[in-house]
FIKOLZA-1660 file (N, C-alpha, C; in steps of 0.1 Angstrom, whole numbers, plus 5000, padded with zeros to 4 digits):
% residues 247
   i   px   py   pz ch aa at
   1 5037 6495 4347  A  M  N
   1 5048 6503 4352  A  M CA
   1 5042 6516 4358  A  M  C
   2 5032 6522 4351  A  D  N
   2 5027 6535 4355  A  D CA
   2 5019 6533 4368  A  D  C
   3 5013 6521 4370  A  K  N
   3 5005 6518 4382  A  K CA
   3 5015 6519 4395  A  K  C
   4 5026 6513 4393  A  A  N
   4 5036 6512 4404  A  A CA
   4 5041 6526 4408  A  A  C
   5 5043 6534 4397  A  V  N
   5 5048 6548 4400  A  V CA
   5 5037 6556 4407  A  V  C
   6 5025 6554 4402  A  Y  N
   6 5013 6561 4408  A  Y CA
   6 5012 6558 4423  A  Y  C
   7 5013 6545 4426  A  L  N
   7 5012 6541 4440  A  L CA
   7 5023 6547 4449  A  L  C
   8 5035 6546 4444  A  A  N
   8 5047 6552 4451  A  A CA
   8 5045 6567 4453  A  A  C
   9 5041 6574 4442  A  M  N
   9 5039 6588 4443  A  M CA
   9 5029 6592 4453  A  M  C
  10 5017 6586 4452  A  S  N
  10 5006 6589 4461  A  S CA
  10 5010 6586 4476  A  S  C
  11 5017 6575 4478  A  A  N
  11 5021 6572 4491  A  A CA
  11 5031 6582 4497  A  A  C
  12 5040 6587 4489  A  G  N
  12 5050 6597 4493  A  G CA
  12 5043 6610 4496  A  G  C
  13 5034 6614 4487  A  R  N
  13 5026 6626 4490  A  R CA
  13 5019 6626 4503  A  R  C
  14 5012 6615 4505  A  N  N
  14 5004 6615 4518  A  N CA
  14 5012 6612 4530  A  N  C
  15 5024 6606 4529  A  I  N
  15 5033 6605 4540  A  I CA
  15 5037 6619 4544  A  I  C
  16 5039 6628 4534  A  M  N
  16 5043 6642 4538  A  M CA
  16 5031 6649 4545  A  M  C
  17 5019 6646 4542  A  S  N
  17 5007 6651 4549  A  S CA
  17 5007 6647 4563  A  S  C
  18 5010 6634 4565  A  A  N
  18 5011 6628 4579  A  A CA
  18 5022 6635 4587  A  A  C
  19 5033 6637 4580  A  Q  N
  19 5045 6644 4586  A  Q CA
  19 5041 6658 4591  A  Q  C
  20 5033 6665 4584  A  A  N
  20 5028 6678 4587  A  A CA
  20 5020 6678 4600  A  A  C
  21 5011 6668 4602  A  V  N
  21 5003 6667 4614  A  V CA
  21 5012 6664 4626  A  V  C
  22 5021 6654 4625  A  H  N
  22 5030 6651 4636  A  H CA
  22 5040 6662 4639  A  H  C
  23 5044 6669 4629  A  A  N
  23 5053 6680 4631  A  A CA
  23 5046 6692 4638  A  A  C
  24 5034 6694 4635  A  N  N
  24 5026 6704 4642  A  N CA
  24 5024 6700 4657  A  N  C
  25 5021 6688 4659  A  N  N
  25 5020 6683 4673  A  N CA
  25 5033 6685 4681  A  N  C
  26 5044 6682 4675  A  L  N
  26 5057 6683 4681  A  L CA
  26 5060 6698 4684  A  L  C
  27 5057 6706 4674  A  A  N
  27 5059 6721 4676  A  A CA
  27 5051 6727 4687  A  A  C
  28 5040 6720 4691  A  N  N
  28 5031 6726 4701  A  N CA
  28 5032 6718 4714  A  N  C
  29 5043 6711 4716  A  A  N
  29 5045 6703 4728  A  A CA
  29 5045 6711 4741  A  A  C
  30 5049 6724 4739  A  N  N
  30 5049 6733 4751  A  N CA
  30 5039 6744 4750  A  N  C
  31 5029 6742 4741  A  T  N
  31 5018 6752 4740  A  T CA
  31 5007 6749 4750  A  T  C
  32 5003 6759 4758  A  T  N
  32 4993 6757 4769  A  T CA
  32 4980 6752 4763  A  T  C
  33 4975 6741 4768  A  G  N
  33 4961 6736 4764  A  G CA
  33 4961 6730 4751  A  G  C
  34 4972 6728 4744  A  F  N
  34 4972 6722 4731  A  F CA
  34 4968 6707 4732  A  F  C
  35 4961 6702 4723  A  Q  N
  35 4957 6688 4723  A  Q CA
  35 4961 6681 4709  A  Q  C
  36 4966 6669 4711  A  T  N
  36 4972 6662 4699  A  T CA
  36 4962 6659 4688  A  T  C
  37 4966 6661 4676  A  D  N
  37 4958 6657 4664  A  D CA
  37 4963 6643 4660  A  D  C
  38 4953 6635 4656  A  F  N
  38 4956 6622 4651  A  F CA
  38 4959 6622 4636  A  F  C
  39 4966 6613 4631  A  A  N
  39 4968 6611 4616  A  A CA
  39 4967 6596 4613  A  A  C
  40 4960 6593 4602  A  Q  N
  40 4958 6579 4598  A  Q CA
  40 4958 6578 4583  A  Q  C
  41 4961 6567 4578  A  A  N
  41 4962 6564 4564  A  A CA
  41 4952 6553 4560  A  A  C
  42 4946 6554 4549  A  R  N
  42 4937 6543 4544  A  R CA
  42 4937 6542 4529  A  R  C
  43 4934 6531 4524  A  A  N
  43 4934 6528 4509  A  A CA
  43 4921 6534 4503  A  A  C
  44 4923 6541 4492  A  M  N
  44 4912 6547 4484  A  M CA
  44 4913 6542 4470  A  M  C
  45 4902 6538 4464  A  G  N
  45 4901 6534 4451  A  G CA
  45 4899 6546 4442  A  G  C
  46 4905 6545 4430  A  L  N
  46 4904 6556 4420  A  L CA
  46 4894 6551 4409  A  L  C
  47 4883 6558 4407  A  Y  N
  47 4873 6553 4397  A  Y CA
  47 4873 6563 4385  A  Y  C
  48 4871 6557 4373  A  H  N
  48 4868 6565 4361  A  H CA
  48 4855 6560 4356  A  H  C
  49 4844 6566 4359  A  G  N
  49 4831 6562 4355  A  G CA
  49 4826 6550 4363  A  G  C
  50 4818 6542 4357  A  E  N
  50 4812 6530 4363  A  E CA
  50 4822 6518 4362  A  E  C
  51 4821 6509 4371  A  G  N
  51 4830 6497 4371  A  G CA
  51 4839 6497 4383  A  G  C
  52 4850 6489 4381  A  Y  N
  52 4860 6487 4392  A  Y CA
  52 4870 6498 4392  A  Y  C
  53 4876 6500 4404  A  S  N
  53 4886 6510 4405  A  S CA
  53 4898 6506 4397  A  S  C
  54 4905 6516 4391  A  T  N
  54 4917 6514 4383  A  T CA
  54 4930 6514 4391  A  T  C
  55 4929 6521 4402  A  R  N
  55 4941 6522 4411  A  R CA
  55 4936 6521 4425  A  R  C
  56 4946 6519 4434  A  A  N
  56 4943 6520 4449  A  A CA
  56 4955 6528 4454  A  A  C
  57 4952 6539 4460  A  Y  N
  57 4963 6547 4465  A  Y CA
  57 4960 6551 4480  A  Y  C
  58 4970 6556 4487  A  A  N
  58 4970 6559 4501  A  A CA
  58 4964 6573 4503  A  A  C
  59 4956 6575 4513  A  L  N
  59 4950 6588 4517  A  L CA
  59 4953 6590 4532  A  L  C
  60 4960 6601 4535  A  T  N
  60 4963 6604 4549  A  T CA
  60 4953 6615 4553  A  T  C
  61 4947 6614 4565  A  E  N
  61 4938 6623 4570  A  E CA
  61 4939 6624 4585  A  E  C
  62 4934 6635 4590  A  S  N
  62 4934 6637 4605  A  S CA
  62 4920 6635 4609  A  S  C
  63 4917 6623 4615  A  P  N
  63 4903 6619 4618  A  P CA
  63 4898 6625 4631  A  P  C
  64 4906 6631 4639  A  G  N
  64 4901 6636 4651  A  G CA
  64 4912 6641 4660  A  G  C
  65 4908 6644 4672  A  T  N
  65 4918 6650 4682  A  T CA
  65 4918 6642 4695  A  T  C
  66 4929 6641 4701  A  D  N
  66 4930 6634 4714  A  D CA
  66 4927 6645 4725  A  D  C
  67 4915 6643 4731  A  F  N
  67 4910 6652 4741  A  F CA
  67 4914 6649 4755  A  F  C
  68 4924 6640 4756  A  A  N
  68 4929 6636 4770  A  A CA
  68 4935 6649 4776  A  A  C
  69 4933 6649 4790  A  R  N
  69 4938 6661 4797  A  R CA
  69 4953 6661 4798  A  R  C
  70 4959 6673 4797  A  G  N
  70 4973 6675 4799  A  G CA
  70 4976 6677 4814  A  G  C
  71 4988 6676 4818  A  P  N
  71 4992 6678 4832  A  P CA
  71 4990 6693 4836  A  P  C
  72 4987 6696 4849  A  L  N
  72 4986 6709 4854  A  L CA
  72 4999 6714 4859  A  L  C
  73 5002 6727 4855  A  V  N
  73 5014 6733 4859  A  V CA
  73 5011 6745 4868  A  V  C
  74 5018 6746 4879  A  S  N
  74 5015 6757 4888  A  S CA
  74 5023 6769 4884  A  S  C
  75 5016 6781 4883  A  T  N
  75 5022 6794 4879  A  T CA
  75 5021 6804 4890  A  T  C
  76 5011 6803 4899  A  G  N
  76 5009 6812 4910  A  G CA
  76 5003 6826 4905  A  G  C
  77 5000 6827 4892  A  R  N
  77 4995 6839 4887  A  R CA
  77 4980 6839 4889  A  R  C
  78 4974 6850 4893  A  D  N
  78 4960 6851 4896  A  D CA
  78 4951 6849 4884  A  D  C
  79 4955 6853 4873  A  L  N
  79 4947 6852 4861  A  L CA
  79 4949 6840 4853  A  L  C
  80 4958 6831 4858  A  D  N
  80 4959 6818 4851  A  D CA
  80 4949 6808 4857  A  D  C
  81 4941 6802 4848  A  M  N
  81 4931 6793 4853  A  M CA
  81 4931 6780 4845  A  M  C
  82 4931 6768 4852  A  A  N
  82 4930 6755 4846  A  A CA
  82 4916 6749 4848  A  A  C
  83 4911 6744 4837  A  V  N
  83 4898 6737 4839  A  V CA
  83 4899 6724 4845  A  V  C
  84 4892 6721 4856  A  E  N
  84 4893 6708 4862  A  E CA
  84 4884 6698 4855  A  E  C
  85 4890 6686 4852  A  G  N
  85 4882 6676 4845  A  G CA
  85 4878 6680 4832  A  G  C
  86 4866 6675 4827  A  D  N
  86 4861 6678 4814  A  D CA
  86 4854 6691 4814  A  D  C
  87 4856 6699 4804  A  G  N
  87 4850 6712 4803  A  G CA
  87 4859 6722 4795  A  G  C
  88 4853 6733 4792  A  W  N
  88 4860 6743 4783  A  W CA
  88 4857 6757 4787  A  W  C
  89 4865 6766 4783  A  I  N
  89 4863 6780 4785  A  I CA
  89 4858 6785 4771  A  I  C
  90 4846 6792 4771  A  A  N
  90 4840 6797 4759  A  A CA
  90 4847 6810 4755  A  A  C
  91 4851 6811 4743  A  V  N
  91 4858 6824 4738  A  V CA
  91 4851 6828 4724  A  V  C
  92 4854 6840 4720  A  Q  N
  92 4849 6845 4707  A  Q CA
  92 4860 6844 4697  A  Q  C
  93 4858 6835 4687  A  A  N
  93 4867 6834 4676  A  A CA
  93 4868 6846 4668  A  A  C
  94 4879 6848 4660  A  P  N
  94 4881 6859 4651  A  P CA
  94 4869 6862 4642  A  P  C
  95 4862 6851 4638  A  D  N
  95 4851 6853 4629  A  D CA
  95 4838 6856 4636  A  D  C
  96 4838 6857 4650  A  G  N
  96 4827 6861 4657  A  G CA
  96 4819 6849 4663  A  G  C
  97 4823 6837 4659  A  S  N
  97 4816 6825 4664  A  S CA
  97 4821 6821 4678  A  S  C
  98 4813 6813 4684  A  E  N
  98 4817 6808 4698  A  E CA
  98 4826 6796 4696  A  E  C
  99 4837 6796 4703  A  A  N
  99 4847 6785 4703  A  A CA
  99 4851 6781 4717  A  A  C
 100 4858 6770 4718  A  F  N
 100 4862 6766 4732  A  F CA
 100 4877 6763 4733  A  F  C
 101 4882 6766 4744  A  T  N
 101 4897 6764 4747  A  T CA
 101 4899 6760 4761  A  T  C
 102 4910 6753 4764  A  R  N
 102 4914 6750 4777  A  R CA
 102 4927 6757 4781  A  R  C
 103 4931 6766 4772  A  A  N
 103 4942 6775 4775  A  A CA
 103 4938 6787 4784  A  A  C
 104 4940 6786 4797  A  G  N
 104 4934 6796 4806  A  G CA
 104 4944 6806 4810  A  G  C
 105 4953 6810 4802  A  S  N
 105 4962 6821 4806  A  S CA
 105 4955 6834 4801  A  S  C
 106 4949 6841 4811  A  L  N
 106 4940 6852 4808  A  L CA
 106 4948 6865 4811  A  L  C
 107 4942 6876 4805  A  K  N
 107 4948 6889 4807  A  K CA
 107 4938 6900 4805  A  K  C
 108 4940 6912 4809  A  I  N
 108 4931 6923 4807  A  I CA
 108 4938 6933 4798  A  I  C
 109 4932 6937 4787  A  D  N
 109 4938 6947 4778  A  D CA
 109 4935 6961 4783  A  D  C
 110 4940 6971 4777  A  P  N
 110 4938 6985 4781  A  P CA
 110 4923 6990 4781  A  P  C
 111 4915 6983 4773  A  L  N
 111 4901 6986 4772  A  L CA
 111 4893 6979 4783  A  L  C
 112 4899 6970 4791  A  G  N
 112 4892 6963 4802  A  G CA
 112 4887 6950 4797  A  G  C
 113 4890 6946 4785  A  R  N
 113 4884 6933 4780  A  R CA
 113 4893 6921 4786  A  R  C
 114 4886 6911 4789  A  L  N
 114 4892 6899 4794  A  L CA
 114 4895 6890 4782  A  L  C
 115 4908 6887 4780  A  L  N
 115 4913 6880 4768  A  L CA
 115 4921 6868 4772  A  L  C
 116 4922 6858 4763  A  T  N
 116 4931 6847 4764  A  T CA
 116 4945 6852 4760  A  T  C
 117 4955 6843 4762  A  G  N
 117 4968 6846 4759  A  G CA
 117 4970 6849 4744  A  G  C
 118 4962 6844 4735  A  N  N
 118 4963 6847 4721  A  N CA
 118 4952 6857 4716  A  N  C
 119 4948 6866 4726  A  N  N
 119 4940 6877 4723  A  N CA
 119 4926 6874 4719  A  N  C
 120 4920 6863 4723  A  L  N
 120 4906 6860 4720  A  L CA
 120 4897 6865 4732  A  L  C
 121 4886 6872 4730  A  P  N
 121 4877 6877 4740  A  P CA
 121 4871 6865 4747  A  P  C
 122 4871 6865 4761  A  V  N
 122 4865 6855 4769  A  V CA
 122 4850 6858 4770  A  V  C
 123 4841 6848 4768  A  I  N
 123 4827 6851 4768  A  I CA
 123 4821 6849 4783  A  I  C
 124 4812 6858 4786  A  G  N
 124 4806 6858 4799  A  G CA
 124 4791 6856 4798  A  G  C
 125 4783 6861 4808  A  N  N
 125 4769 6860 4807  A  N CA
 125 4762 6866 4796  A  N  C
 126 4768 6878 4791  A  G  N
 126 4761 6885 4781  A  G CA
 126 4770 6888 4769  A  G  C
 127 4780 6879 4767  A  G  N
 127 4789 6881 4755  A  G CA
 127 4803 6883 4760  A  G  C
 128 4812 6889 4752  A  P  N
 128 4826 6891 4756  A  P CA
 128 4826 6900 4769  A  P  C
 129 4835 6896 4778  A  I  N
 129 4836 6902 4791  A  I CA
 129 4844 6915 4790  A  I  C
 130 4839 6926 4795  A  A  N
 130 4846 6939 4797  A  A CA
 130 4845 6943 4811  A  A  C
 131 4856 6946 4817  A  L  N
 131 4856 6950 4832  A  L CA
 131 4859 6964 4834  A  L  C
 132 4852 6970 4844  A  P  N
 132 4855 6984 4847  A  P CA
 132 4868 6986 4854  A  P  C
 133 4874 6998 4855  A  P  N
 133 4887 7000 4861  A  P CA
 133 4886 6994 4876  A  P  C
 134 4897 6987 4879  A  S  N
 134 4897 6981 4892  A  S CA
 134 4912 6980 4897  A  S  C
 135 4913 6979 4911  A  D  N
 135 4926 6977 4917  A  D CA
 135 4930 6962 4918  A  D  C
 136 4919 6954 4918  A  K  N
 136 4922 6939 4920  A  K CA
 136 4911 6931 4914  A  K  C
 137 4915 6920 4907  A  I  N
 137 4905 6911 4901  A  I CA
 137 4907 6898 4906  A  I  C
 138 4896 6891 4910  A  T  N
 138 4896 6878 4915  A  T CA
 138 4887 6869 4907  A  T  C
 139 4892 6857 4903  A  L  N
 139 4884 6848 4896  A  L CA
 139 4881 6836 4905  A  L  C
 140 4868 6833 4906  A  G  N
 140 4863 6822 4915  A  G CA
 140 4864 6809 4908  A  G  C
 141 4862 6798 4916  A  A  N
 141 4863 6785 4910  A  A CA
 141 4852 6782 4900  A  A  C
 142 4841 6789 4902  A  D  N
 142 4829 6787 4892  A  D CA
 142 4830 6797 4881  A  D  C
 143 4841 6805 4880  A  G  N
 143 4842 6814 4869  A  G CA
 143 4837 6828 4872  A  G  C
 144 4832 6830 4884  A  T  N
 144 4827 6843 4889  A  T CA
 144 4839 6853 4889  A  T  C
 145 4837 6865 4884  A  I  N
 145 4847 6876 4884  A  I CA
 145 4843 6886 4894  A  I  C
 146 4852 6888 4904  A  T  N
 146 4849 6898 4914  A  T CA
 146 4861 6908 4914  A  T  C
 147 4857 6921 4915  A  I  N
 147 4867 6932 4914  A  I CA
 147 4866 6941 4926  A  I  C
 148 4877 6947 4929  A  Q  N
 148 4878 6958 4939  A  Q CA
 148 4879 6971 4930  A  Q  C
 149 4868 6978 4930  A  P  N
 149 4867 6990 4921  A  P CA
 149 4879 7000 4924  A  P  C
 150 4883 7006 4914  A  Q  N
 150 4895 7015 4915  A  Q CA
 150 4892 7026 4925  A  Q  C
 151 4902 7028 4934  A  G  N
 151 4901 7038 4944  A  G CA
 151 4892 7035 4956  A  G  C
 152 4887 7023 4956  A  Q  N
 152 4879 7018 4968  A  Q CA
 152 4887 7009 4977  A  Q  C
 153 4882 7008 4989  A  G  N
 153 4889 7000 4999  A  G CA
 153 4888 6985 4996  A  G  C
 154 4896 6977 5003  A  A  N
 154 4896 6962 5001  A  A CA
 154 4882 6956 5005  A  A  C
 155 4875 6963 5013  A  E  N
 155 4862 6958 5018  A  E CA
 155 4851 6960 5008  A  E  C
 156 4853 6968 4997  A  V  N
 156 4843 6971 4987  A  V CA
 156 4846 6961 4975  A  V  C
 157 4838 6951 4974  A  L  N
 157 4839 6941 4963  A  L CA
 157 4827 6941 4955  A  L  C
 158 4828 6938 4942  A  S  N
 158 4817 6938 4933  A  S CA
 158 4818 6926 4923  A  S  C
 159 4808 6918 4922  A  T  N
 159 4808 6908 4912  A  T CA
 159 4802 6913 4899  A  T  C
 160 4811 6913 4888  A  V  N
 160 4807 6919 4876  A  V CA
 160 4803 6910 4865  A  V  C
 161 4807 6898 4865  A  D  N
 161 4804 6888 4854  A  D CA
 161 4808 6874 4858  A  D  C
 162 4806 6865 4849  A  R  N
 162 4810 6851 4851  A  R CA
 162 4814 6845 4838  A  R  C
 163 4826 6839 4838  A  I  N
 163 4831 6832 4826  A  I CA
 163 4822 6821 4822  A  I  C
 164 4819 6820 4810  A  K  N
 164 4811 6809 4805  A  K CA
 164 4819 6796 4804  A  K  C
 165 4815 6787 4811  A  L  N
 165 4822 6773 4811  A  L CA
 165 4812 6763 4806  A  L  C
 166 4816 6755 4797  A  V  N
 166 4808 6746 4790  A  V CA
 166 4813 6731 4790  A  V  C
 167 4804 6722 4788  A  K  N
 167 4808 6708 4788  A  K CA
 167 4801 6700 4777  A  K  C
 168 4804 6703 4764  A  P  N
 168 4797 6696 4754  A  P CA
 168 4802 6682 4752  A  P  C
 169 4794 6673 4746  A  S  N
 169 4798 6659 4744  A  S CA
 169 4809 6659 4734  A  S  C
 170 4819 6650 4735  A  Y  N
 170 4830 6650 4726  A  Y CA
 170 4826 6646 4712  A  Y  C
 171 4815 6639 4711  A  D  N
 171 4812 6635 4697  A  D CA
 171 4806 6646 4689  A  D  C
 172 4803 6658 4695  A  V  N
 172 4798 6669 4687  A  V CA
 172 4809 6680 4685  A  V  C
 173 4821 6677 4689  A  L  N
 173 4832 6687 4689  A  L CA
 173 4841 6684 4677  A  L  C
 174 4847 6695 4672  A  Q  N
 174 4857 6694 4661  A  Q CA
 174 4867 6705 4662  A  Q  C
 175 4880 6701 4661  A  K  N
 175 4890 6711 4662  A  K CA
 175 4893 6717 4648  A  K  C
 176 4893 6731 4648  A  G  N
 176 4896 6738 4635  A  G CA
 176 4910 6740 4632  A  G  C
 177 4913 6745 4620  A  I  N
 177 4927 6747 4617  A  I CA
 177 4933 6759 4625  A  I  C
 178 4925 6767 4632  A  D  N
 178 4930 6777 4640  A  D CA
 178 4933 6772 4654  A  D  C
 179 4931 6759 4657  A  G  N
 179 4934 6753 4669  A  G CA
 179 4923 6754 4679  A  G  C
 180 4912 6761 4676  A  L  N
 180 4901 6762 4685  A  L CA
 180 4891 6751 4683  A  L  C
 181 4884 6747 4693  A  V  N
 181 4874 6736 4692  A  V CA
 181 4860 6742 4692  A  V  C
 182 4852 6737 4683  A  R  N
 182 4838 6742 4681  A  R CA
 182 4828 6730 4680  A  R  C
 183 4816 6733 4682  A  R  N
 183 4806 6723 4679  A  R CA
 183 4805 6721 4664  A  R  C
 184 4803 6708 4660  A  V  N
 184 4803 6705 4645  A  V CA
 184 4791 6712 4638  A  V  C
 185 4780 6714 4645  A  D  N
 185 4768 6720 4639  A  D CA
 185 4769 6736 4640  A  D  C
 186 4780 6741 4646  A  G  N
 186 4782 6755 4647  A  G CA
 186 4773 6762 4657  A  G  C
 187 4765 6755 4665  A  E  N
 187 4757 6761 4675  A  E CA
 187 4764 6765 4687  A  E  C
 188 4758 6774 4696  A  E  N
 188 4764 6777 4708  A  E CA
 188 4761 6767 4719  A  E  C
 189 4769 6765 4728  A  E  N
 189 4767 6755 4739  A  E CA
 189 4763 6762 4752  A  E  C
 190 4752 6757 4758  A  P  N
 190 4748 6763 4771  A  P CA
 190 4758 6762 4782  A  P  C
 191 4759 6771 4791  A  A  N
 191 4768 6771 4802  A  A CA
 191 4765 6760 4811  A  A  C
 192 4775 6754 4818  A  D  N
 192 4774 6743 4827  A  D CA
 192 4780 6748 4841  A  D  C
 193 4771 6748 4850  A  A  N
 193 4775 6754 4864  A  A CA
 193 4783 6744 4872  A  A  C
 194 4785 6732 4867  A  T  N
 194 4793 6722 4874  A  T CA
 194 4807 6722 4871  A  T  C
 195 4811 6730 4861  A  I  N
 195 4826 6731 4857  A  I CA
 195 4833 6740 4867  A  I  C
 196 4845 6736 4871  A  R  N
 196 4853 6743 4881  A  R CA
 196 4866 6747 4875  A  R  C
 197 4871 6758 4879  A  L  N
 197 4885 6763 4875  A  L CA
 197 4894 6762 4887  A  L  C
 198 4907 6761 4884  A  Q  N
 198 4917 6760 4895  A  Q CA
 198 4926 6772 4892  A  Q  C
 199 4926 6782 4901  A  A  N
 199 4934 6794 4900  A  A CA
 199 4949 6791 4902  A  A  C
 200 4957 6798 4895  A  G  N
 200 4972 6797 4896  A  G CA
 200 4978 6785 4889  A  G  C
 201 4970 6779 4880  A  F  N
 201 4975 6767 4873  A  F CA
 201 4972 6769 4858  A  F  C
 202 4979 6762 4850  A  L  N
 202 4977 6761 4836  A  L CA
 202 4978 6747 4831  A  L  C
 203 4970 6743 4822  A  E  N
 203 4970 6729 4816  A  E CA
 203 4981 6729 4805  A  E  C
 204 4991 6720 4807  A  A  N
 204 5001 6719 4797  A  A CA
 204 4996 6711 4785  A  A  C
 205 5003 6710 4774  A  S  N
 205 4999 6702 4762  A  S CA
 205 4999 6688 4766  A  S  C
 206 4990 6680 4759  A  N  N
 206 4990 6666 4761  A  N CA
 206 4998 6658 4751  A  N  C
 207 5007 6665 4743  A  V  N
 207 5015 6659 4733  A  V CA
 207 5026 6652 4740  A  V  C
 208 5029 6639 4735  A  S  N
 208 5041 6632 4739  A  S CA
 208 5052 6634 4729  A  S  C
 209 5062 6642 4733  A  A  N
 209 5072 6645 4723  A  A CA
 209 5079 6633 4718  A  A  C
 210 5081 6623 4727  A  I  N
 210 5088 6610 4722  A  I CA
 210 5080 6603 4712  A  I  C
 211 5067 6602 4714  A  D  N
 211 5058 6595 4704  A  D CA
 211 5058 6602 4691  A  D  C
 212 5057 6616 4692  A  E  N
 212 5056 6623 4679  A  E CA
 212 5069 6622 4671  A  E  C
 213 5081 6623 4679  A  F  N
 213 5094 6622 4672  A  F CA
 213 5095 6608 4666  A  F  C
 214 5091 6597 4673  A  T  N
 214 5091 6584 4667  A  T CA
 214 5083 6583 4655  A  T  C
 215 5071 6588 4655  A  Q  N
 215 5063 6588 4643  A  Q CA
 215 5069 6595 4631  A  Q  C
 216 5075 6607 4634  A  I  N
 216 5082 6614 4623  A  I CA
 216 5093 6607 4617  A  I  C
 217 5101 6600 4626  A  T  N
 217 5112 6592 4621  A  T CA
 217 5108 6580 4612  A  T  C
 218 5097 6574 4617  A  S  N
 218 5091 6562 4609  A  S CA
 218 5086 6567 4596  A  S  C
 219 5079 6578 4596  A  L  N
 219 5074 6583 4583  A  L CA
 219 5085 6588 4573  A  L  C
 220 5096 6593 4579  A  S  N
 220 5107 6597 4570  A  S CA
 220 5113 6585 4563  A  S  C
 221 5114 6574 4570  A  R  N
 221 5119 6561 4564  A  R CA
 221 5110 6556 4554  A  R  C
 222 5096 6557 4556  A  Q  N
 222 5087 6552 4547  A  Q CA
 222 5087 6561 4534  A  Q  C
 223 5089 6574 4536  A  F  N
 223 5090 6583 4524  A  F CA
 223 5103 6579 4516  A  F  C
 224 5114 6577 4522  A  E  N
 224 5126 6573 4515  A  E CA
 224 5124 6560 4507  A  E  C
 225 5117 6550 4513  A  I  N
 225 5114 6538 4506  A  I CA
 225 5106 6541 4493  A  I  C
 226 5096 6549 4494  A  N  N
 226 5088 6552 4482  A  N CA
 226 5096 6560 4471  A  N  C
 227 5105 6569 4476  A  V  N
 227 5114 6576 4466  A  V CA
 227 5123 6566 4459  A  V  C
 228 5129 6556 4467  A  K  N
 228 5137 6546 4461  A  K CA
 228 5130 6537 4451  A  K  C
 229 5117 6535 4454  A  M  N
 229 5109 6527 4445  A  M CA
 229 5107 6534 4432  A  M  C
 230 5104 6547 4433  A  M  N
 230 5102 6555 4420  A  M CA
 230 5115 6555 4412  A  M  C
 231 5127 6556 4419  A  Q  N
 231 5140 6556 4412  A  Q CA
 231 5142 6542 4405  A  Q  C
 232 5139 6532 4412  A  T  N
 232 5140 6518 4407  A  T CA
 232 5131 6516 4395  A  T  C
 233 5119 6521 4396  A  L  N
 233 5110 6520 4384  A  L CA
 233 5115 6528 4372  A  L  C
 234 5121 6540 4375  A  Q  N
 234 5126 6548 4364  A  Q CA
 234 5138 6540 4357  A  Q  C
 235 5146 6534 4365  A  Q  N
 235 5157 6526 4360  A  Q CA
 235 5152 6514 4351  A  Q  C
 236 5142 6508 4356  A  N  N
 236 5135 6496 4349  A  N CA
 236 5130 6501 4336  A  N  C
 237 5123 6513 4336  A  S  N
 237 5117 6518 4324  A  S CA
 237 5128 6522 4314  A  S  C
 238 5139 6527 4318  A  E  N
 238 5150 6531 4309  A  E CA
 238 5156 6518 4303  A  E  C
 239 5158 6508 4312  A  A  N
 239 5163 6495 4307  A  A CA
 239 5154 6489 4296  A  A  C
 240 5141 6489 4299  A  S  N
 240 5131 6484 4290  A  S CA
 240 5132 6491 4276  A  S  C
 241 5133 6504 4277  A  T  N
 241 5134 6512 4265  A  T CA
 241 5146 6509 4257  A  T  C
 242 5157 6507 4264  A  S  N
 242 5170 6503 4257  A  S CA
 242 5168 6489 4250  A  S  C
 243 5162 6480 4257  A  I  N
 243 5159 6467 4250  A  I CA
 243 5151 6468 4238  A  I  C
 244 5140 6476 4238  A  L  N
 244 5132 6478 4227  A  L CA
 244 5139 6484 4215  A  L  C
 245 5148 6493 4218  A  R  N
 245 5156 6500 4208  A  R CA
 245 5165 6490 4201  A  R  C
 246 5171 6481 4208  A  I  N
 246 5179 6470 4203  A  I CA
 246 5172 6461 4194  A  I  C
 247 5160 6457 4199  A  S  N
 247 5151 6448 4191  A  S CA
 247 5145 6455 4178  A  S  C
% end
């Protein structure tokens, strides 16, 4: 009896973990540059010392990320940049490490720092990019940043830095709980001059809201089945106890 309860309990617990993954995907269906996380379940044996496993229970895990490209959305904003094809914008994570994103909604803060929409410094040739006061900023397709210095005429242009664009192999990438992508080994990736940006566009999320909602509905039904199984097992246990008392 306890084995059946254990199986139903572990299945229900891990179904909730899978629900969390799909719910997070669905919640980010409209998040710029967001990429879908996978969820899978597999059987795991429970061992006590040497010998055969005493139980087999379900384990839900997120084995990876769907790096498929999302659709491009036109915004017409000069500091909105979409990465064409494979490639990433290098940013500085809150812990100081190098991370990658495809969310190219950029902005300039009062200190002149070039930041992403969620306030992460964008990395350039020599580290996080800081721009001098200017009347106009232009981002080139190769990531080059050109400014019209403050108080100068339109004919006076200056190239001040270049956004670091990278193209690491997908098998060395891992998505963190903060939503940023990094190399598994934690190393920095060299810049790739072949990556191009498209101004005035943003990459939308690659989440399929219909697929995620379907998965959530299916997992909810599976969870209900396991709860009913535990209730049935409890009733069976109570009935068995009653029979033993009579005997």
